[in-house]
N, C-alpha and C positions, 0 to 999 in steps of 0.2 A: 692702350693703343699708342703707338709712337706718333709724335706730333711733327708737323713740318716746321720749318725754321721760324716762320712768323708766330705760330702758336707757341713755340718753345720760348721765344723772347717774351711774349705776353705772360706765359706761365711764370717766368722768372720774376717779372714785375709784381705779380700777385703774391708769389711766395715771399718776396722781400717785404711787402706790405703786411703780410701775416706775421712775419718776424717782428715787426715793430709793435704788434699787438700782443706779443708774448707767445705766439704759436710756434710749434716746431715747424721748421721749414727745410726745404731741399732746393737744390738748384738744377736747372736744366741748361743745356749748352747755350751760351750767349751768342750774339750775332757774329762774333769773330771766331767762334769755335771751329777748328779744322778749316780755317780760311773761308768760312761762310758756306761750307758744303752741307747740304741738308742730310738728315739722317737717312741711312740706306735701308732702314727697316729690318735689319738682320739680327736685332736683339743685342748687338754690341755697340759700344760707343764708336762713332764714325771717325776714327783716326787710324793712322798706321803706326803709332808709337808702340814700342815693345813694353807694355805694362808689366809683363812677367819679369823682364830684366830689371825694371825699377824695384819691384817687390823683392826679387832675389838679392839685389845689391843692398837694399836697406836692411833686410833680414841678416844677411851674412856678414856685411862689412860695416854696419853702423850699430844695429841693436844688439846682435850677439856679442861682439867684443865689449860693448858698454856693460852689459850684464855680467860678463866674465870678469871684467876689470873691477866692477863693484864687489863681486864675491871675493876676489883676491885682496881688495882693500880691507874687507871685514876680517880677514885672517890677521893682517898686520894690526888692525885696531884691537882685536881681542888680545893679541900678544902684548901690545903696549899698555892696555888697561890692566892686564894681569901683573905686568912689571911694576906699574904704579902702585897697585894695591899691596904688592909685596913690600915695597918701601914704607908704605903707610903702616903696615903691620909691624914693621921693625922699628917704627918711630924714628926713621931717618929723615934726612932732608929730601922733601918730595919735589922740590922745584924742577929738577931736571926730568924726573920720571913723569910728573904731571904734564909738563910741557910736551913731552913725547906722546902721551896719550891724547892730549888735546890736538896736537898736530895730526895724529893718525885719524882722529874724528873728522877734522877739516878735510883731509884728503878723501876720506870715505864719503862725506857729505857732498863734496864737489862732484864725484862721479854719480852719486845717487840723484842729484838734481838734474843730471842729464837723463837718467833713466825715468825721471818723473814725466818727461815729455815723450816717453815711449810706452805709455800705459795702454797696452793691448794684450789680448790673450790672458796669460796667467795673472797679470796685474789688474785685470778688470773682472776676472771670474769671482763668483761668490761674493758679490757686492764689494769687490776690491779688498777682500780679506787679507790676502798676502801683502798687498801694497800697504795697507794700514798697519799691519804687524811690523813692517819695516819702518814706516814713517807715517804717523797718524795725523799730522797737521793738516788742516786747521783745528782738528779736534784734539785738544790736549788737556791734561789734568795733572798738575804737579803734585797736588795733595795725594792723588792715587799712587804716584811714584813713591812719595814718602811712606805711605801705608805699606807698600810692598817691600820697601827696604826692611821694615820691621818683620813683616811676614816671612821674608826670605831668611832673615837672621834667626827667627824662631824655628824655621824649617817646616812650618805647618800653618794652615788656616782652619780654625775651628776643628782641629783634630785630623784634618786631611793633609797629607804631605804636600808641600808647596811644589807647584809645577807651573813654570812661567808660560808654557805653551797654552795653558788653559786660562790665562789672565787676559783681561781686556787690553786692546791695543794701546790705550793711553798710559799704560803702566810700563811700557817697554819701547824698544826701537830707538831710532836716532833722536827723537824728541826727548826721551827719558835721559839719554846720554848727554844731551846738551845741558840739561839741568844738573845731572850728577857730576859731570866733569868740569863745568865752567861756573857754577854758582858757588861763590865763596861763603855764602851765608848758610850755616848748618842748621838753622832753625827750620821747622816744618812750614809748609805753605797751606796748612789746613785751618779750618775754623775750629773753635773750641770743642765742638761736638763731634768732629770727624778726625781730630788729631790723634796720632799714635800716643798712647798713654805715657806721660812722663818724658817724652822725647827731648823737649827743650831743656830739661833739668839734668840731662846726662852729660858727662864730661865731653869736651869737644873731640878728644882723641877717639872715644868710643863711637861717636856719631860719624866721624870721618871714616873710620874703619868699616862701619856698617854700610855706609853709602858706597864706598869703593868696592866692597865685596858684592853688593848687588849690581854695581856697574859691570863687574866681571861676568856675572850671570846674564845681564842684558846684552853685553857684547857677544857672548857665546850664542845666545839665542838669535841675535842678528845675523851672525855667520851662518847658522843653520837655515834661516829663512832665505838668505842670499843664495845658498846652495840649492834650496828648493826652487827658487826662481830660475836658476840656470838649468836645472833638470827639467822643469816643466816647459821652459822655453824651447829646449832641445826637441821636445815633441810638437810644440805648437808652431814653431818656425817653418818646418817642412809643410805643414798643413796650409799655412798661409801662402807659401810659394806654389802649392798645388791647386790654388783656387781655380774653379771652373772645370777641373778634371773630375772624372767619375768618383763619387763617394765623398767629394769635398763639401764642407759646410758652406762654402761660398759659391753662389750660383755662377759667377764669372770672375775673372781677374780684376775687373773694375771694382768689385765689392771689396777685394783685398786692398786695393789702392785707397778706397774710401776709409777702410779701417785704419790705415796708416795716417791718412789725412786727419781723421778725428783726433788722434793722439796729439797732433801738432797744435790743436786748439786749446791745449793746456795753457799756452802762452796768453790766450785771450781771457779765459774764465778764471784762471788761477794767478798767473804771473801779473797780468795787467790789473785785474779787478781785486784780487785778494791780497797780493803782496805789495802793490803800489797804491792803488786808488783808495782802498779803505783807510790805511794809516795816514795818507796824504789828506783826505777829506776831514778826518777827525783830529789830527794832531800836527798839522803844519805849523811850525814855529813853537810848538809846545810839547815835543816828545821827550819828556824828561822824568817819566815816572812809570809806575807799574801798569797803569791803564794802557799806555802806549806800547810798552813791552808786550802786553798780552795780545796785541794785534800782529806782532812781528813773528816771523817764522822761526828764527833762531836767535832769540833775544839774549841769552846768556853768553853764547859764543861770539855774538856780534857778527854773525855770518850771513845775515839776511840779504845784503846786496850781492854777496858772492853767490848766493843761491840763484838770484835773478840772472846774473851773468852766465852761470852754468846752464840755466834754462835756455837762454838765447844761443849758447854754443850748440846745444842739442838741436834746436830748431834749425840752425844753419847746417848742421850735419845732415839732417833729414832732407832739408830743402835742396842742398847741393849734392846729396848722395855721397858725401865724403867726410869720414871721421878723422882720418890722418892725412898723409901726403898723397896717397893713391886716389886719383879721381874715380868717380863712379857715376852711375845713372841716378839722377835725382829728380825732384819735382820741377826744378828749373828746366831740365831737358824736356820734360813733358810739356811745359808751357811753350817752349820754343817750337816744339813739333806741331802744336796746334795753332801756331800763328800769333802767340802772345809773348814774343821775345822782349818787348819793351816792359811788360809787366814783370817778367822773370828778372830782368836787370834791375828794375826799380825795387822789387822785394829784396833782392840780394843786397843792394846798397842800403836799404832801410835796416836790414838785420845787422849789417856791419856798423852802421851808425849807432844803433842802440847798444851794441856790444862795446864799442869804444867808450861810450858814455858810462855804462855800468861798470866797466873795468877801471874807470878813471876816478872813482870816489877816493878821497883821502881820509874819510872818516866812515864809521859805521852808518848804516841806514838810519838808525835811531838818532845819532848825533847830527846827521845831515838833515833829517826832518826838522830837527830843532833849530839848527844854526843856518841852514841854507835850503829851505824847502823848495826854492825855485829850481834847484838841481834835480830834486826828486820829480818835480813837475815836468821838467824837460825829459827825464827818463820815461815817465808815463806817456808823454806826448809822442815820443819816438816809438815806443812799443805799440801804441795805439795806431800809428801809421801802418805798422805791419799788420795788425789784426783787422783793421778796416779793409785793407786789400784782401786779406784772407777770406773775410766774410762775404765779399761781393764779387770782386773780379776773379779771384783765384778759383773759388768753387764754380763760378759761372763758366770760366774758360775750360775747366776740366770736367764739367758735368758731375760734380761731387755734391754730396749732401752736407748741409750744415748741421753739426751735432746739436743736440738739444741744449747742451750747456751754453751755447752761444746764440741760439735762436731767441729773437726778441730783445737782444742786447745791442742797443745802438750807441752805447757809451764808448 
């Protein structure tokens, strides 16, 4: 049964209390929602904002082009890695071709880190199987990559032809390429009992060739998975835009808006907590070894802070409804429509502040954690200002549900 305004405000207070106890929570309209107008009891959120326009704009002009750009980048990456491996096989000077492959990886990763904040539909289906095949972090296993270098070289595993599509996600994707393209140490990363037999005793040229040949296969598989994402999204996007219509999986358009909102909370549970807070808490002033590198997202390429910057760029695009120069309907417009213009402006300013800070690093995240942890703390504080507003004022103003990944997190 729908609540009147007083009861809704009380329900919000209760839900936030439950969140502090680790319970899943949702929000009901706050006291300023729709200018304080009570719910009309019609089964829809009591505002006149065109939520369908918001969903359509984010689907067509933010998410779809991001996924398409990612797929295009994987083509260039695959070509660059193949070119690098050709030079390795010819025993030539690899400096230029390796730099080209590494640059293509960075370009691809920069776009993917925007897609990370757009995990809905095919990227969430089947326990995020497609997402994890593209980028499995924080679940990584460099030893598994070393093992598959040899399996691929041999062409089989226990008599069965090697098929990368059947391998676990920690053996492939962008994480594996971070290791294969940027790690100059050709020794394996395994224990004595799990290491590929005789690997460290082989000539460096043989090991370099085996690794680059597997990198070619990983890049090819990455491109295939990127194309799968584009294809599956082409089917899912229209369903999202048709929310509330007969046959839709979404009861109403507000459910689709909530789906998009949930994706944005990646900034809270992953960017803030996983990429910033964990390494900051454990290695502030002492990030100079393998233990610290193990917590970072892209340790070999030193791309971790660039990943955070890309996450924030994606958040800004979703919030403002604008990926490029052409303006569009975003969550900021929704906030303004329901009487929360001050919140919309503050959130936009906070996102810009965090973006400026993350883009201003002069060293890698690892080096900055070691030499200037206060700068990392500042980044964390600025991102937290965004997520604090998202978890309370934002979902309250728009009557959205707080995703379970952020419920109970008051950090």
